[in-house]
C-alpha positions in Angstrom: -25.3 -0.1 12.2 -23.0 0.4 15.2 -19.4 1.4 14.5 -16.4 2.9 16.2 -14.4 5.7 14.5 -10.9 7.1 15.2 -11.9 10.7 15.6 -9.2 12.1 17.9 -5.9 10.3 17.4 -3.6 10.7 20.4 -2.1 9.0 23.4 -5.5 8.7 25.1 -6.7 5.8 23.0 -10.0 5.5 24.8 -10.7 9.2 23.9 -9.5 8.6 20.3 -12.5 6.4 19.5 -16.1 7.5 19.1 -19.1 5.3 19.0 -21.4 6.2 16.1 -24.5 4.9 14.2 -23.9 4.9 10.5 -25.6 3.4 7.4 -24.7 -0.1 6.4 -22.1 0.1 3.5 -23.1 -1.1 0.1 -20.9 -3.6 -1.9 -19.6 -2.2 -5.2 -18.7 -4.3 -8.2 -16.4 -7.1 -7.2 -17.1 -6.5 -3.5 -18.6 -8.5 -0.6 -20.7 -7.2 2.2 -19.8 -9.1 5.4 -21.8 -9.4 8.6 -19.1 -9.1 11.2 -19.1 -11.9 13.8 -15.6 -11.2 15.3 -12.8 -8.7 14.9 -9.4 -8.9 16.4 -7.8 -5.9 18.2 -4.4 -5.6 16.7 -1.5 -3.4 17.8 -1.7 -1.7 14.5 -5.2 -0.5 15.5 -3.5 1.0 18.6 -1.0 2.8 16.4 -3.8 4.3 14.3 -5.7 5.4 17.3 -2.6 6.7 19.1 -1.5 8.8 16.1 1.7 6.8 15.7 0.6 6.2 12.1 -0.4 9.2 10.0 -4.1 9.7 9.3 -5.0 8.2 5.9 -8.8 8.5 6.2 -10.4 10.9 8.8 -12.8 9.1 11.2 -11.8 5.7 9.9 -13.4 2.6 11.4 -10.4 0.5 12.6 -10.1 -3.3 12.6 -8.5 -5.6 10.0 -8.8 -9.1 11.6 -12.4 -9.5 10.5 -14.4 -12.7 10.4 -18.0 -12.8 9.2 -20.5 -14.2 6.8 -21.3 -12.8 3.4 -24.7 -11.2 3.2 -24.5 -9.7 -0.3 -22.1 -9.9 -3.3 -21.4 -7.2 -5.8 -21.6 -7.4 -9.5 -19.2 -9.9 -11.1 -18.4 -11.9 -7.9 -18.4 -15.6 -8.5 -15.9 -16.9 -5.9 -18.2 -16.3 -2.9 -21.9 -16.5 -2.2 -24.2 -15.3 0.6 -23.7 -17.4 3.8 -20.0 -18.1 3.2 -17.7 -17.5 6.2 -14.8 -15.2 5.1 -11.9 -13.3 6.5 -10.9 -9.7 5.9 -7.2 -8.8 6.5 -4.9 -5.8 6.6 -3.9 -5.7 2.9 -7.0 -4.5 1.1 -5.9 -3.5 -2.4 -2.9 -3.3 -4.6 -2.5 -2.0 -8.2 -1.6 -5.3 -9.7 0.5 -3.5 -12.3 3.7 -2.3 -10.7 7.0 -4.2 -10.7 6.4 -5.3 -7.1 3.0 -6.7 -7.9 4.1 -8.4 -11.1 7.1 -9.9 -9.2 5.1 -11.5 -6.4 5.9 -8.8 -3.9 2.6 -7.0 -3.7 3.2 -6.1 -0.1 5.6 -3.5 -1.4 3.1 -2.0 -3.9 3.4 1.8 -3.6 -0.4 2.1 -4.3 -1.4 -0.5 -1.7 -4.4 0.3 0.6 -5.2 -1.1 4.0 -8.3 -2.1 6.0 -8.9 0.1 9.0 -6.5 2.7 7.8 -7.4 3.7 4.2 -10.9 2.2 4.3 -13.3 1.3 7.1 -12.7 -1.9 8.9 -14.3 -4.3 11.3 -15.1 -2.4 14.5 -18.6 -2.3 13.2 -21.6 -4.6 12.5 -20.8 -4.7 8.7 -17.7 -4.3 6.5 -16.9 -4.6 2.8 -14.0 -6.2 1.1 -12.9 -6.9 -2.5 -13.7 -10.5 -3.2 -10.2 -11.1 -4.5 -8.7 -9.9 -1.2 -11.1 -12.0 1.0 -9.9 -15.2 2.5 -11.5 -18.6 2.7 -11.2 -19.8 6.3 -10.3 -23.3 7.7 -12.9 -25.4 9.6 -12.5 -26.4 13.2 -12.0 -22.9 14.6 -14.6 -20.5 16.1 -15.0 -17.1 14.6 -13.1 -15.5 17.6 -10.2 -17.9 17.2 -9.9 -17.2 13.5 -9.9 -13.4 13.8 -6.3 -13.1 15.1 -5.0 -15.3 12.4 -5.9 -12.7 9.8 -3.1 -10.3 10.9 -1.3 -11.5 13.9 -1.0 -15.0 12.4 -0.2 -13.8 8.8 2.4 -11.2 9.8 4.0 -13.6 12.3 4.2 -16.2 9.6 5.9 -13.8 7.2 8.3 -12.6 9.9 9.3 -16.1 10.6 10.1 -16.7 7.0 12.0 -13.4 6.8 14.1 -14.6 9.8 15.5 -17.5 7.8 15.2 -20.0 10.6 17.1 -23.2 9.6 15.4 -26.6 10.1 15.6 -27.5 13.8 17.1 -24.1 14.6 17.1 -21.9 17.7 14.6 -19.1 17.5 14.3 -16.1 19.8 10.9 -14.3 20.1 11.0 -10.8 21.7 7.6 -9.7 23.0 4.8 -12.3 23.3 1.4 -11.0 22.4 -1.2 -12.1 19.8 1.2 -12.5 16.9 4.1 -14.0 18.8 2.0 -16.7 20.5 0.9 -18.0 17.1 4.3 -17.7 15.5 5.9 -19.7 18.3 3.4 -22.5 17.6 4.3 -22.5 13.9 8.0 -22.7 14.7 7.5 -25.4 17.2 5.5 -27.5 14.8 8.3 -27.2 12.3 10.9 -28.5 14.8 12.4 -25.3 16.2 13.7 -24.7 19.7 12.0 -21.5 20.9 13.2 -19.0 23.5 10.7 -16.3 24.5 11.9 -13.0 26.0 9.2 -10.6 27.3 8.5 -8.4 30.2 5.1 -9.9 31.0 5.2 -12.7 33.6 1.8 -14.0 32.4 3.0 -14.1 28.8 6.1 -16.0 29.9 3.7 -18.6 31.6 1.8 -18.9 28.3 5.0 -19.3 26.3 6.1 -22.2 28.5 2.7 -23.8 28.4 2.8 -23.7 24.6 6.1 -25.5 24.5 8.9 -22.8 24.6 12.2 -24.1 25.8 12.7 -21.0 28.0 11.0 -17.8 28.8 12.8 -14.8 30.3 12.7 -11.0 30.6 12.8 -9.1 27.4 16.4 -7.8 28.0 17.8 -11.1 29.3 20.3 -13.2 27.4 18.8 -16.4 26.1 20.3 -19.6 27.4 21.9 -20.4 24.0 22.9 -18.4 20.9 20.1 -17.9 18.4 20.0 -18.9 14.7 17.1 -16.4 14.2 15.0 -14.0 16.1 11.7 -12.1 15.6 11.1 -8.8 17.3 7.3 -8.2 18.0 7.6 -5.6 20.7 7.5 -2.1 19.2 10.6 -1.2 21.2 13.6 -0.1 19.2 16.0 -0.5 22.1 15.5 -4.3 21.9 17.1 -4.4 18.4 20.7 -4.3 19.7 19.7 -6.8 22.4 18.3 -9.3 19.9 21.2 -8.8 17.5 23.7 -9.5 20.2 21.9 -12.7 21.0 22.3 -14.0 17.5 24.9 -16.6 16.6 27.1 -16.1 13.5 25.0 -15.8 10.4 21.8 -15.2 12.3 18.9 -13.0 11.2 16.7 -10.7 13.2 13.3 -9.8 11.6 11.4 -6.8 12.9 7.7 -7.6 12.6 5.9 -4.4 13.6 4.7 -1.6 11.4 5.9 0.9 14.0 9.1 0.9 16.1 10.5 3.4 18.5 14.0 4.7 17.7 16.8 2.2 17.4 19.9 3.0 19.4 23.3 3.3 17.8 24.6 -0.2 16.8 28.1 -1.4 17.4 29.3 -3.0 14.2 31.5 -5.6 15.8 29.1 -6.7 18.4 25.7 -6.4 16.6 26.3 -6.9 12.8 29.7 -8.4 12.1 30.0 -12.2 11.3 27.2 -11.8 8.8 24.3 -11.1 11.2 21.4 -9.6 9.3 18.7 -7.1 10.3 15.4 -7.2 8.3 12.1 -5.4 8.4 8.7 -6.9 7.6 6.3 -4.9 5.5 2.7 -6.0 5.4 2.1 -9.3 3.7 1.1 -10.8 0.3 -2.1 -12.8 -0.2 0.1 -15.8 -0.7 1.4 -15.4 2.9 -2.2 -15.3 4.1 -3.2 -18.4 2.2 -0.1 -20.2 3.5 -0.8 -19.4 7.1 -4.4 -20.4 6.8 -3.4 -23.7 5.1 -1.0 -24.3 7.9 -3.7 -23.7 10.5 -6.0 -26.1 8.7 -3.4 -28.9 9.0 -2.0 -28.0 12.5 -4.5 -27.1 15.2 -3.2 -23.8 16.7 -4.1 -23.0 20.3 -5.4 -19.4 19.8 -5.5 -17.6 23.2 -8.5 -15.2 23.0 -9.5 -12.4 25.4 -13.1 -11.7 24.3 -14.6 -8.2 24.5 -18.1 -7.1 23.4 -18.1 -4.8 20.4 -19.4 -2.0 22.7 -16.2 -2.2 24.7 -13.7 -1.6 21.8 -12.2 1.4 23.5 -11.6 -0.6 26.6 -10.0 -3.4 24.6 -7.6 -0.9 23.0 -6.7 0.6 26.3 -6.0 -2.8 27.8 -3.8 -3.6 24.8 -1.9 -0.3 25.3 -1.3 -1.1 29.0 -0.2 -4.7 28.2 -3.2 -6.2 30.1 -4.1 -8.6 27.3 -2.7 -12.1 27.2 -3.0 -13.6 23.8 -5.3 -11.8 21.4 -8.2 -9.4 22.2 -11.2 -10.1 20.0 -14.4 -8.0 19.7 -17.7 -9.9 19.2 -21.2 -8.5 18.6 
């Protein structure tokens, strides 16, 4: 099968990837073998290729927003059958025994493993997944539209919940890529007033078209104080900017797995009056199911920039250069 591997992690993301021919993986007990029909290109893939995240598996196949059809099931699988359309996401495996798993916080499991980082992902013709970590997918969406929901959508959904946005509240979104443009739609559907702050003029146009109340530069002051904010851009210098934009009692959730250094905060300006700064770490399967159930009941407008699977290196380079509006998606 065709596959891309991260062989030379570094700032040259095109040079980090190598196209290879490799055997089709075999599903073990409890696994599914999936014929990949679409795979989203996530900023986390970029961090793996660029070396921002440490190597967990040498020459790993990246990609963790995978949509495809089951071609084979491993021993003991009863939930899925050949032909079913399924999703493979970032969270691949947890221990199920630690206090975090037992307490409903499996995203914090110290033994967790991740698709496209600890195990091969979807930049390939086939991928495997544990059946109990695979997702059933809603009807009414194409494979390419579903792919970004499996990380961008799920992480954005969790970040929105971590931001504690009150009903009808004022939400600030910093950065407006794949995850943010989906999160904004969830917040709008729930009655929020959304202000988008991003350096991309094309992204600002998309934000307004989706219903944002305003769209300005990433370092601009929003037109009204914010009840909550989510930082999607991996820029630590936006943390004090977003905190300063919060009203009293507001919360900033940082959605990314990687963030550049945060400048020194001024307690009175950025944190006093019970402002809260929170990180977001991966997701639980419950988060994934909740987002997909929301997508089944509310038709999300998924903005897709399609790339052929053979151009995965170009897709990553475009993402690194902020040339992608919405979500880049690889298709065979």
